[in-house]
N, C-alpha and C positions, 0 to 999 in steps of 0.2 A: 605225769612217771614217765621216767628214764625207761625207754627198751631194750633190748640188747641189739647190735649192728650186725648183720650177717654179715659174714667172712669170706674172703673169694673160695670161689668151690662149692658155696651154697648155689645149687640148681635156681633160683629165685633170679639171681643175679642176672641170670642170662633170660628172661622170659619178658616179653612184650609185654606192657602193660596194657589192663584193659581200661577202656572210659569208665566213669560214674557219672552218678545225677547227684544232684542236691540232696538226694534222700538215702543216701550212701551212710549205713549205720554208724551213727556216733562221729562225724566227720568233724565237729570242730574241736574234740577231747583229742582226735588222731593229729587233727594238725599241732594243736597244742604240746601233745607228748612228742611227736616230731621236733620242735624247736626246742623243746626242753630237752631231748635225746641230742641234738647236732651242739646246743652250746655244752652242756656235759662234757662232751667228748672234743670240745675245742674245734668244732668244723664250721665252715660258712655257707653249706649245702648239704642237703639229706633227703634221697628219694625213697618214697614208699618201699622200693625192691629189697632198699638196705634195712630195712624192718621187719620185712619177710613177707611183704603185700605184693602181687602183680597189679599196680593200678599205677594209673596216669597222673601221679602227684607228686610233685618234690616243692621243697621249701629252702628259701636263701636269705641268708643275713649278712650282707656284706659290711654291715657298719662298721666292726672293727677294723676293717682297712682302712676308714676315713683317717684313724691316727696313724698310720703307717706312711715316714717321709717319700716313699717310693711311689705313693699315688697322692702326694700334694696337690698335685694338678686338676684332679675329680674330686679331692675331699668331699668336696660341696656335694657331689651325686651319691656320694657313698654314704653319707651320715645318716640318712634316711631309708636305704635300700634293705627293707626286709618284705619277702613279696612269698606268696603262695600262688603255685602254678598245677591247675586241675585243666588235665584233657589238653596238655599243649601240644603245639605242633609246630615245629619250625618252617615259617614259608621259604624265607630265603638268606641264605647267609653269603657276605660280600665282604668285599676288601681283599687285601693282603694275607697271604696265611702267618701267621707270627707263632714261635715257638714258647713256652712259657712249661715253668716246673711243676706238674701238677702231681697230686696227692690224692688219695681216695681213703674215708674212715674205714671203709671194706676190705683194704691191702695196707694195713698199716708196714710203716719201716719201708715201702716203696714210693721212691720219685723220681719222675723220668720228664723228659721234654717231650711235650707234644704241640704238634703244628694245629691252629684250628683258624678259620676266618675271623678276621677283625668285627665284624659289624654282622647281627642277626635280625631278621625279622620273626616275631614270634606271637602266636594267638593262643591264647589261655583263658579260662576262666579264673577269677581268684576266689577265696574263702567264701566270699557272698554270691557266689556263682553269676556274677557278672562278667561279660565277655570282653577282653581287651584285644587291640593287635598293636603292638608295640615293635622299636627297633633298639637295640642296645650294642653298645660298642665297647672297647676294651675289657677291663678284667670282668665288669657285670658281664657282658657276652660270653667270656669266657664260662665262668662260672656256671651260667644257664644252660651253654652246651655240655658240659660235663656232668650236671643233673641230669638233663632232657636225655643223653646217652641211657644213663641206667634204667628210664623207663622203656628203652628202646631195647635194652638186652645186652648194651655193649660197655665193656669199661673200658679204662684212658689205657690200660696195656695192651689193649688189642689195636692203637693205634703205632707200637712200636716198632723198629724195624726186625727182620731177622734173627738181626746179632744182639739187640737189647732183648729180645724176647729169650734166648737162651740163656743171657747174663743174668734176668731175674727170674727164672724158671724154677732155680733151686727154691728162692726167697717164696715165689708162692706156693711151692709144694709145702712149706715149713709152715704158711698161714694156714695154708688148708685141713695140714695135719693139727693145727690148734697149737703151734709151737712158735708162739710171738707172745712178746708179754706187752698189753695195752693199759692206758689209763682209764678204761671207759670199758661198760658192758659190751661182750661180745658174743656172739652163737657162732660155734665152727662145724662146718659139715662133719657126718660120721666118719 
């Protein structure tokens, strides 16, 4: 089932997510719905707060990037990269910071350069509640960091300089007021 994505300004996007256990109600269906919602919106990541749940759950599917020539050198790693992250905790961020132009399904029509570390080590549970500790680099680390921020109540716009924040302030107000056109289901704050 495709769920509405919460727009910028919705208070749930600012909540720190709560850990869940394997008995979380209808977890397999929720994960399936999150992937379906993300794909319908042409996204590569979606966090539970973006669908109105303040829990520590996010999904990523970077497989579409395997076809992008910008990622030809890591296409093999990307072609099967579809993962569920439950109760995730970033243990370490290392390497140089690099800029990348980020966007977000909750903040349509706003894209800005954000600096993030190139490598992360993250501990998480998968959809079967098997615990993993893994290290990721490149675009994989970037997408995971972006989605991880959502379960921490952080949005990519929080990383912008004061000047950039002033520049996008009007666009963010329009999104919060529902004055934006999107091709996917979206729920706007009142």
